[in-house]
N, C-alpha and C positions, 0 to 999 in steps of 0.2 A: 271390697270385694273379697267372698271368701277364697281362700289359699289354704295350701294344706299346710303342715309346719316348716316343710322347708321351702315355702313361696310358690308352690306349684300350684295349678288349676286345681281345684277340689275335686273338677270331676276325672281329671287326670290322674289323680290319686286314687280315686274309685277303681277307674278302668285298670290300673297297674296293681289294685290290692294291697294298697299301702292304706287307704282310708277304709273303714267297713262298710258295710253295705247289704241291703238285704236283695239279694238278685231274683229277678221275677223270671229274667231270659237272656240270654247271651248267644251271641252268634259269632261268627269269626271277625266281625267288622262293628256290631251295634251291642250295646249294653243296656238293660231295662233294669231300672231299681225302684224302690219303695223310697218317696221321698223322706228326708231324716225329720222336717219339719212339714208335714202333711197337711194340708188346708181340710182334708178330710182324710180320714184312716182308709188306706188302700189306692191314695194318691204315687201314680207310679211316673216315674221319668225314663225317657230313651233318648239315648245320646250315641252317636258315633264312639267309636273307640279313638280314632284321629281325632287330635285337639283340633276343632272349628270351631271358628265363633259366632254367625250367622246363618240362618237356611240358604242364601246365596252362594256361601262358601261349599255348600255339600256336593260333591262331583255326581253329575248325571248318572255314571253308575249304580251308585249307591240310593238315588231316589227310588227303585221299586221296592228295595227290601227296606229301605227306612220307612216306608208311607206304608207299605204289606205289613210291617210289623206295628206300625202305630193304629191301623186298620184292625189288627187282631187284638192287642192291648185295650180299646176302645171296648170291643166286645168281651174280651175275658173280667176285663172290670164292671161292666154291668151284669154280666149274667154270674159270674163267680161271687160277686159281694151281693147279690139282689139288688142293685142301685138301679131307682127309675132311668137314669139317663145318664152322662156323662159330659165334661168340659174337656176338649182337644184344645190346646195351643202353644203356642211357640213366640215368646217374645226376640225380637231382634235390639238389642243394645239397652233400648228405654225398658225398666222395667225385666231385666235379665240381670238377676243377682247374681251368676256365675256366667261368665262370658266365655262359655263354652255351649255349642250348639245344644239344645234339650226342648223336648216334646214333652209337654204334661199331657198324662192323662187323669181325671179327677172326677171321681164319683161325685154324682149328683143325684140330690133326694128332693121331692116335693116338698118346697118350702123348708129348706136346709138354711136357709137367714143369710144365703150366700149374695151379694145384690151387687154382682160386677158390673153389669153394663148401665148404671145408671151415672156416669158421669157427666160431663158437658156432652152437648151434641151440638154441631151445627149444621144448619138449615140451606140448603143452596139458596139463592136469591138472583135477580134481574142481573145484578151487578157482578155475581160469582156464580154462573151456571153450572149444572153438575158437566155438560159438553166440556167447558173450559179444560174441568179436572180429568176428566176421561180423555182428551187431547194430551193432554201432556203426558198421562201415563203412557197411553197408547206410542208417544214419539220415544219413550222410554224405555220400550219393551225389548229386549234380544230376544234374537233364537237360538 
């Protein structure tokens, strides 16, 4: 997992100004900057300045600001770069290259070559119906 030279979380080092990044936007609690290894040029990362690992760690009070800025970044990436669309995603643990909550806003163009969702697919079956999975999720929901 990427760490700064002193072993700190690399995104915490960016937030502290110890690791260089091209900042797109900053608030008191959030930092948006260009990914240094972008999928496509203009790929933005949005992080809370406080070290949090996954989305469920984000305090409820920060949800409106975090997702409000994510929404603004999505529109700015598309409009500012003349992109046909964008992909907005958060990885929690699996595929999370830096263990610090971060949201990606990735500009997309028709026929850009990204074939992101072509991985394995599982259909619901009579033995494992959709309702069984929905009930497990409903039971685990917290208010």
